[in-house]
N, C-alpha and C positions, 0 to 999 in steps of 0.2 A: 578662687573665683566666686563672687557673692551670688546669692540666689535672687532671681528677679521674680518676685512674688506675683507681680501684676501680669507678667508674661506666662507664668504657670496657670494662673486663674483663666487667663484668655484661652489657652490651649484647652483647658478642662472644659470650658463653656462651649467651645467649638465642637469637641467631642460629644458633649451632652446634647446639644442641639441636633447634631446628626442622628442620634438614637431616638430622641424624643421631639417628634414634630409638633406636639401640642404646646411646647414650652416657648414663649415669646421673649422672656427676659429673665435674667438671674441677677439678683442684687444681694451683695453683703454689706450691712450697715451696723453701726453702733447704736447704743442705747438712746442717743440723741437724734438719730436719724441720719447721721452723716454717712454718705456712701463710701465704703472702703474699696469695693470692687463693684463693677457693673458691666454687663454685657447684654445686648438685646438683639433680637432678630428683626423685629418690625418696629413701627413708630409707637413706642411706649414711653410715656413720661416717667422716667426714673424718679424724679423729685417727688411725684405724688406717691409713689410706691414707698419711698423712704419715709415720708410723713406718716403714712399708714403703719409702717413698721414700728415707728417711734410710739404710736398709740397702743399697738398690740403688745409690745414688750413688757409694760407694767402688768398686764393680765397674765402673761406667761410667768412673770415673777411671782405674782400672787399664788398661782397654782403651785409652784415650787415651795413656796413659804408655807402653805397650808398642808402640803403633803411632803413632809420632811424627806422621805425616801426618793423624792423626784427632784432632779435637777434640770430636767428637760421638758420642753412643752412644744406643742405645734398648734396651729390654728389656721382656719381657712375662712375666706369671706368671698361672697359673690358680688360682683359689680355688673353693671349693665353690658360691659364689653369684655371683661376678663373674670377669671377666677384667680384668687390670690392665696398662695399656701406660704405660711410663715414657719420656719423651723429655728428654734433657739439652739445655736451651736454652744454657746456658753452663757455665763451671767451677763455678759456685755455685748455679744455678737449675735445678730440674727440673719438667717439666710431667707430671702424672699423670692418666690417663684411666681411669675406672671403667666397664667395658663389660659389657653383658648376657653372661652365660655362653655362650649360644648364637650370639653374634655372630662374624663373621669379622674377625680382626685385619688380614688382607690388604685387606679392603674399607674398614675404618676408617682404615687407615694414611695414605692420601693426604690425607684431610681433617685428620687429626692433624698432619701437617707444615705445612699451611697455618695451622692454629691456632697451632702453636709459632712460626711466623714473625711472625704478628700479635701474639702474646703478647709476643715480644721487642721488637717496635716499641713496644708500650704501656710496657713497662718502661724503654725508653730514650727515650721521648717528650720533646721539648722544646717550649717555647712556639711556638705557631703551626703545629706539625706537624699535617698532616691524615693521619688514620689511617682507612683504609677498614676497616669492620667487617663487611661483608656476606660470608657464606660462599656460594660458588657452588654451585648445584644441578648436580651432575654424577653419573652413575652410573658406577661403577668396577668392572670384573671383573678381578681379579688372577689370576695363574698359579694353575692348578688342581692342581698337583703336591701329593702328599701330604706332610704335615709330620710330625715326630716325634711320636709319640702323647703322650708325657709331656714335650714340649718346654717349657723354662721360659724360654729365651732366643730372642729373635727380633731379631737385629741389623738395622739398616736403614741409613739414609743417614748418610755422614760429611761433614765440612766441610773447607774449605781446599784444594779441588782446583780445577784448571782443566779445563774440559770444552768441547769444540767438536764440534758435530755438524751433519750436514746433514738438514734435513727438508723434505719437499715439501708444498705446499698445493694441493689439487686440488678440483674440483666444477664444476658447470655454470656458463656464463657469466653474468655479472650477479648472482651470489649474494653478491658483496661480498668476494671473496678478496683483492684488492689493497687495498681499503679497510681490511681487518683488519690487513693488513701495515703499511700506512701509519700507522694509528692507533697501532700497536705500536711502530714504529720512530721516527716523527716526532711523534707525538701530534697528528696533523692528520687532517682529513676533507675530502675533495673532493666536491661534488655532482655534478660533471661526470663522466660515465662514459666510460671509454676502455678498450677491451679489451686485455688483455695480448698482446703480439705474441710468441707462442711461449713465451718464459721471461724472467723477471726475477729477478735474484739480488741479495738484500740481506743484509748482515751486521749483527747487533746483538747486544750483550752485556748480560746481566742478572746480578744478584747474587741467587742463590737459596740461602737458608740459609747465607750466607757461602761459597758455592761460585761461582767466576767461570765463567759459562756463556755461551759465544759460540755463537750460532746463525746458521747459514748457511741462509737462507730462500729456497727455490726456488719462486717464484710462477709456476705452469705454466698456460699458455693453454688454455682449454677447447674451442676451435674444432676441428671435425673435421679441418680441413686439418692441424693439428698433431699429430694422433694417431700418425702414422708416426714423429715425432720423439720422442714422450714416453717411449718405452721407454729411450732414451738419457738423458733427464733423470732417470729413476727410479733409474738405476744408482748404487749407493752410498748411497742414502737410508736414514736410520736412524731416521726417525719420519715421520708424516704427519698433516696435517689434511685431512679430507673435509668440505667445507663445502656446506650447502644453505640455501635461502632460506625462512625461516618462512612467507612469504606466497605461495610457489609450491609446490604439492604435488608437481608433476612432479619438481622439483629433490631432493625427499626420495626419491622412487621411484627416481631415478637415482643415489643413493649407492651402491646395491648394484651398479650398472654400473661405477662408479668403483672400487670395491672389487675387483671381478673384474678390472679392468684392471691394477691394481697387483700383484694376486695372481699375475698371469701372469709377472711379472718379478721379484717380491720374495718373500722368505719372510715372509709376513704373520703367521704364528703367533708369530714373535719380534719383529715390527715394532710399536712403540708407535703407536697410532692414536687420534686424537680425532675423533669426530664432532661437528661444529659447526653448531648452527642459528643462522644470522645474522639480523639485523634484527628483534631482539626489541623494539625501540622502536615498531615499526609494529603496535601492538596491534589497532587496528580492522581492518587488512588481513590479520591473521594467519589462516592456514588449517590450520596443523599444530599440534597440542597438544604440550605438553611430554612427555606420556606416550608419544606416538607416536615421538618421537625416542629415548626410552628403550628402547622395545620393539625398535626397529631395532637399536640398539646391542647389546641383549641377544641378538638373533638371530645377530649376528655373533660375539659372545663364545662362543656355543654351537658355533661351529666351531673351537674350541680356539685362539681368539685370546687371548693371554696378557695383553696390556696394552691395553685399549680403554676409553675413557670418552665420556660425552656431555656437552656444555655448550652453553648458549645465550648468544649475544653480541650486542652492537650496536656496529658500527663507528662510527655516528653519535655515540652518547653515550659510547662507551668502555666500557660495561658488560661485565665479565668478560673484556676483552681480555687484560689482563696476567695474569689467573688462568689463561686458556687456555694461554698460552705457558709459565707456570710449571708447569702440569700436564704438558704434553709434556716439559719438561725433567726433571720428576720421574720420569716413566716411562723416559726414556732413561737417567738416572743409575742408576736401580734395575736396569735390564737390564745396564748396563756393570759394576755392582758385584757381580753375582751370585756369580761365582767367589770373589771376595775376601771376600764375606760368609760364604759356606760354610766357608771356612778359619777365619774368625774365630770363627764359631759353635762348630766343632769344638775350637778352642783353649780356648774359655771353658767349654764342657761338660766337657772333660777336666780343667780346673782345679777345677771345682766337685765333679766326681765323685771 
């Protein structure tokens, strides 16, 4: 049975539109501006966007040429009616997003990169490939620093790098922290519960938009006895999962306690954090609504936490597990690339002006 790429992309876009209300259209086009795929929500002229894409592509190409370590570029433009976000999928293909003029590029970007990766998988799909088309529901609060008023370029993630970072996974006992890690590392689930004794460290590598990302995962025990040791475990952490159980309200309420604990030892304003509501498969036993998780995450973002998101997972079924780890990788890479991005922006703006 042959793969229907157009049908896959249509389904992907429908899912994307459901999660991202600020997106009006999604276009995949080649270097000449020819539309390969295109889906829209409202009356948007896809041909105009395609022409703009063909203009932007050489600039993205120049960025890659001048900075040999980069194969990937992005740019954004503001028009009277829309904001346009362009992501170079490879040397010949560009993903273009037509966004509501009042929407935040920072808020849309993490979704856009997941979309770019899934689009690349569709374009390169082979027989019997299984392509996950679900877009995870997560809330993302990006850094609230002011941007240039007339900014036309917003450079983002590059490709071809090797990243290694330490991140901690914390939360009440029996919320499924170890199960999440095991599902991610081994793609297995164990029904028998065994509490983590103090600390377990696992290393696992993923490919995220052609970046080699090695994660050193510190699965930290929740027992009060180990509290006196946890400050040592936190040292050097570059990202964090705070996990709670969607079937236990107290574990949600304790998320703030866990945040306060790491806030005592780490600079949480610059620490990428994912709030994880686990056991989403237990729908009948669920006592915490999705919006409650979002509201808690938003309350933390109001404390000037720059990179924080919310996502719901199931270690049992594997739902959103890989996306959660890709999301934390995205946050970490974005943080580590900030200085380099600013230099790149300045160079490009100087060239244009």
